[in-house]
C-alpha positions as CSV (number, residue, x, y, z in Angstrom):
1,M,46.2,123.8,100.9
2,V,44.9,121.3,98.1
3,W,41.2,120.3,98.0
4,V,40.9,116.5,98.0
5,P,37.5,115.4,96.7
6,G,35.9,112.6,98.7
7,G,35.3,109.2,97.6
8,A,35.6,105.4,98.5
9,F,38.9,103.6,98.3
10,R,40.5,100.2,99.4
11,M,42.5,101.0,102.6
12,G,45.4,98.9,103.8
13,S,47.3,96.1,102.1
14,D,47.3,92.4,102.4
15,A,50.9,92.0,100.8
16,H,53.2,93.6,103.3
17,Y,53.2,94.1,107.1
18,P,50.6,92.5,109.3
19,E,49.4,95.8,110.8
20,E,48.2,96.9,107.2
21,K,45.8,94.0,106.9
22,P,43.1,93.6,106.0
23,V,42.3,95.7,102.9
24,H,38.8,97.1,103.5
25,L,36.6,99.6,101.7
26,V,36.4,103.0,103.2
27,R,34.7,106.2,102.3
28,V,35.9,109.9,103.2
29,D,34.3,113.2,102.6
30,G,36.3,115.9,100.9
31,F,38.8,117.9,102.7
32,W,41.6,120.4,102.4
33,I,45.1,119.3,103.1
34,D,48.5,120.9,103.3
35,R,50.4,120.7,99.9
36,T,53.6,119.8,101.9
37,P,54.6,118.7,105.4
38,V,54.9,121.8,107.8
39,T,58.3,123.3,107.2
40,N,60.9,124.8,109.6
41,A,59.9,128.4,108.3
42,Q,56.1,127.7,109.0
43,F,56.9,126.2,112.3
44,R,59.2,129.1,113.3
45,A,56.4,131.6,112.4
46,F,54.2,129.6,114.9
47,V,56.8,129.6,117.6
48,E,57.5,133.4,117.2
49,A,53.7,134.1,117.4
50,T,52.9,131.9,120.3
51,G,56.2,131.5,122.4
52,H,55.5,127.7,122.2
53,V,58.3,125.5,123.7
54,T,58.4,121.9,122.1
55,F,58.2,118.8,124.2
56,A,61.9,118.1,123.2
57,E,63.0,121.3,124.8
58,I,61.5,120.7,128.2
59,A,63.1,118.4,130.9
60,P,61.1,115.3,131.7
61,E,59.6,115.2,135.1
62,A,60.7,112.2,137.3
63,K,57.0,111.5,138.3
64,D,56.2,110.8,134.6
65,Y,59.0,108.3,134.1
66,P,59.4,106.1,137.3
67,G,62.8,104.6,137.4
68,A,64.6,107.0,135.1
69,L,68.1,107.8,135.8
70,P,68.4,111.4,137.1
71,E,71.0,112.3,134.5
72,M,68.6,111.2,131.8
73,L,66.0,113.9,132.8
74,Q,67.2,116.5,130.5
75,P,65.7,118.0,127.3
76,A,66.4,115.6,124.5
77,S,65.1,113.8,121.4
78,L,65.9,110.7,119.4
79,V,68.4,111.2,116.5
80,F,69.3,108.8,113.8
81,T,72.9,108.1,114.3
82,P,74.2,105.5,111.7
83,P,76.7,102.8,112.9
84,R,79.9,102.1,111.1
85,H,79.0,98.6,110.2
86,A,76.2,96.2,109.7
87,V,74.2,95.6,113.0
88,D,71.4,93.5,114.2
89,L,68.3,94.8,112.5
90,R,66.1,93.7,115.5
91,D,67.8,96.2,117.8
92,F,67.0,99.8,116.9
93,S,69.2,101.1,119.6
94,Q,72.0,100.5,117.4
95,W,71.0,103.6,115.3
96,W,68.8,105.7,117.6
97,Q,70.5,107.9,120.2
98,F,68.5,109.8,122.8
99,R,70.5,113.1,122.4
100,F,70.5,116.0,124.9
101,G,69.8,119.3,123.2
102,A,68.4,117.8,120.0
103,D,65.2,119.8,119.0
104,W,63.6,121.3,116.0
105,R,66.1,124.0,115.7
106,H,69.0,121.6,116.4
107,P,68.0,118.4,114.5
108,Q,71.3,116.5,115.2
109,G,71.9,117.9,118.6
110,P,74.0,120.8,119.9
111,G,76.2,122.4,117.1
112,S,73.6,121.5,114.4
113,S,71.1,124.0,113.0
114,I,68.4,124.5,110.4
115,D,70.2,127.3,108.7
116,G,69.4,127.2,105.0
117,K,66.7,124.5,105.6
118,D,63.6,126.7,105.8
119,D,62.0,124.5,103.2
120,H,62.7,121.2,105.0
121,P,60.1,119.6,107.1
122,V,60.1,120.4,110.7
123,V,61.1,117.3,112.9
124,H,61.6,116.6,116.7
125,V,57.8,117.5,117.2
126,A,55.9,115.3,119.6
127,W,52.1,114.9,119.6
128,C,51.4,118.0,121.9
129,D,53.5,120.2,119.5
130,V,51.6,119.3,116.3
131,Q,48.3,119.8,118.2
132,A,49.4,123.2,119.4
133,Y,50.4,124.1,115.8
134,A,47.1,122.9,114.3
135,A,45.0,124.9,116.8
136,W,47.0,128.1,116.1
137,A,46.5,127.5,112.4
138,G,42.8,126.9,112.7
139,Q,43.2,123.3,111.3
140,Q,43.3,119.7,112.4
141,L,45.5,116.7,112.0
142,P,44.3,114.2,109.3
143,T,42.8,110.9,110.2
144,E,44.7,107.8,109.0
145,A,42.0,107.3,106.4
146,E,42.1,110.9,105.1
147,W,45.9,110.7,105.0
148,E,46.0,107.4,103.1
149,F,43.2,108.6,100.6
150,A,45.2,111.8,100.0
151,S,48.5,109.9,99.5
152,R,47.0,107.6,96.9
153,G,46.4,110.6,94.6
154,G,43.5,108.8,93.0
155,L,45.4,105.5,92.3
156,D,43.2,103.2,94.3
157,G,45.0,100.0,95.0
158,A,48.4,101.0,93.6
159,E,51.5,100.0,95.5
160,F,53.0,103.4,95.6
161,A,51.7,107.0,95.4
162,W,52.8,107.3,91.9
163,G,52.0,103.7,90.6
164,D,53.1,100.2,91.0
165,E,56.9,100.6,90.0
166,F,59.1,102.0,92.8
167,T,61.6,103.8,90.6
168,P,59.8,104.2,87.2
169,Q,62.5,104.5,84.3
170,G,65.1,104.6,87.1
171,R,63.7,107.9,88.6
172,H,63.5,108.3,92.4
173,M,60.1,109.6,93.3
174,A,60.5,110.1,97.1
175,N,63.3,110.6,99.7
176,T,64.1,107.1,100.9
177,W,67.2,105.1,101.8
178,Q,69.5,103.5,99.2
179,G,72.0,101.0,100.3
180,R,72.0,98.6,103.2
181,F,70.3,100.2,106.3
182,P,71.5,101.5,108.8
183,H,75.2,101.7,107.9
184,E,75.3,102.2,104.2
185,N,73.7,105.2,102.8
186,L,74.5,105.6,99.1
187,G,72.5,108.8,98.6
188,V,71.4,108.0,95.1
189,D,68.4,110.2,95.3
190,G,70.6,113.1,96.4
191,F,69.8,113.3,100.2
192,E,71.3,111.9,103.2
193,R,68.7,113.1,105.6
194,T,65.7,115.3,105.0
195,S,65.2,117.1,101.7
196,P,63.3,120.3,100.7
197,V,59.7,119.5,100.6
198,A,59.3,120.1,96.8
199,A,62.4,118.0,95.8
200,F,60.2,115.2,94.3
201,P,57.3,115.0,92.0
202,P,53.7,115.6,93.3
203,N,51.1,112.9,93.3
204,G,47.8,112.9,91.4
205,Y,46.3,115.4,93.8
206,G,49.3,117.8,93.5
207,L,50.5,116.8,97.0
208,L,54.2,116.7,97.7
209,D,56.2,114.4,100.1
210,M,53.3,112.1,101.0
211,I,55.8,109.3,100.7
212,G,59.4,109.3,102.2
213,N,61.3,112.3,103.7
214,V,59.5,112.4,107.1
215,W,57.0,110.2,108.8
216,E,53.7,112.2,109.5
217,W,51.5,112.2,112.5
218,T,47.8,111.5,112.2
219,Q,44.8,112.0,114.4
220,D,44.1,108.3,115.0
221,W,45.0,106.2,117.9
222,Y,47.0,103.1,116.8
223,A,45.8,99.6,116.6
224,A,47.7,96.6,115.4
225,G,45.6,96.2,112.3
226,H,42.5,97.3,110.5
227,P,38.9,96.3,111.4
228,D,37.6,93.4,109.4
229,S,35.3,94.6,106.8
230,A,33.6,91.1,106.6
231,A,31.9,92.0,109.9
232,R,29.9,94.9,108.0
233,P,29.4,93.6,104.4
234,C,26.5,95.9,103.8
235,C,28.5,99.3,103.6
236,A,31.8,101.0,103.9
237,P,32.6,103.1,107.0
238,V,32.4,106.8,106.4
239,N,35.2,109.0,107.9
240,P,36.6,106.2,110.2
241,R,38.4,107.7,113.3
242,G,40.6,104.6,114.2
243,A,41.0,102.8,117.5
244,S,40.7,103.9,121.1
245,E,43.3,105.4,123.2
246,Q,43.0,102.5,125.6
247,G,43.6,100.1,122.9
248,S,46.8,101.9,121.6
249,Y,49.0,101.0,124.4
250,D,52.0,98.8,123.5
251,P,51.0,95.2,124.5
252,C,54.8,94.3,124.8
253,Q,55.3,97.0,127.4
254,L,52.4,97.0,129.6
255,E,54.3,98.8,132.4
256,I,54.6,101.8,130.2
257,R,51.2,103.5,129.8
258,I,51.8,106.0,127.0
259,P,49.2,106.0,124.2
260,R,50.4,105.8,120.6
261,K,49.2,107.5,117.4
262,V,49.4,106.3,113.8
263,L,52.2,107.6,111.6
264,K,52.0,107.5,107.8
265,G,54.2,107.7,104.8
266,G,57.6,106.4,105.8
267,S,60.7,108.6,105.9
268,H,64.2,109.0,104.3
269,L,65.4,105.9,106.6
270,C,62.9,103.5,104.8
271,A,65.0,100.9,102.9
272,P,64.4,97.7,101.0
273,N,66.4,95.6,103.4
274,Y,64.6,97.1,106.6
275,C,61.6,99.3,106.4
276,R,59.6,98.9,103.2
277,R,57.0,101.5,104.4
278,Y,57.4,104.0,101.6
279,R,53.9,103.1,100.5
280,P,50.3,104.7,101.2
281,A,49.2,101.6,103.1
282,A,52.1,101.6,105.4
283,R,51.5,102.6,109.0
284,H,53.5,102.8,112.3
285,A,52.9,103.4,116.0
286,Q,54.4,106.4,117.7
287,P,54.1,107.2,121.4
288,V,52.7,110.6,122.0
289,D,55.7,111.7,124.1
290,T,58.2,110.8,121.6
291,S,60.0,113.1,119.0
292,T,62.5,112.2,116.5
293,S,64.7,113.3,113.7
294,H,62.5,111.7,111.0
295,V,58.9,112.6,112.1
296,G,56.8,115.6,111.0
297,F,53.4,116.4,110.0
298,R,50.9,118.3,107.9
299,C,47.3,119.5,108.5
300,V,43.8,119.5,107.2
301,R,40.7,121.6,107.1
302,R,37.3,119.9,107.0
303,M,35.2,122.5,105.4
304,P,33.4,122.9,102.0
305,G,35.6,122.7,98.8
306,P,35.7,125.0,95.9
307,P,32.7,125.7,93.7
308,P,32.2,123.3,90.8
């Protein structure tokens, strides 16, 4: 793990997506954070030690999903499946497939494997899985504020984790999408899907893959924006813990009462024409019961840092 000294920073962005607004001053205490996302090798060690079975490997119960077709109640997870042509970018069902048999060992479904990918981030992990891993490791999930502070690497207010230019001198600094999403993947950065966790340069704190490769779970419940700092002009909140579980439900799907957590960092599917969330300020909602082929995690420890 890497020690990240505490401090104040401007969290969020007023220049991109509505849920990132408003920029507001936040202070966090120092903490330890994993240098990389949890890898397949690390997750395998956890599974072998505990016998943990991931959410994607368990058949859903009909009582939890009223109205679900019986044939859909099988172990499965969401897998990115690119179409052959341009599609309506408002319809994510054009590239996401609920694939039976997809899980952390089989990231593209039956017949696929993680052989030779021990150093890739583990994927197809739901909220219960990352909680179980963190508890086994004696760690926690980062808050959104901790995660964003660490991602910035000391560059407060910078657009990206490495500065204000996306590809400085033509160099790709993270595993993102090149081409027209979702049907044209040029792979200029060298990777079609996930990449080894040390494939791109570290940020100012020595952390790898804080941007791109896989989205990362955080501890916080999701809200559709940040609190307005104008309501508390006297001081910056210290170690904020996000919204309430009740407030995290999707207002567009009131019949589905599944709470959502905040994801950070973007993934290899983030593209200029679709999801420009390869930035520290970017954030996304993820239902706690949903695992996908582009979401992973890393852990923190909130304990004293190294001696001066």
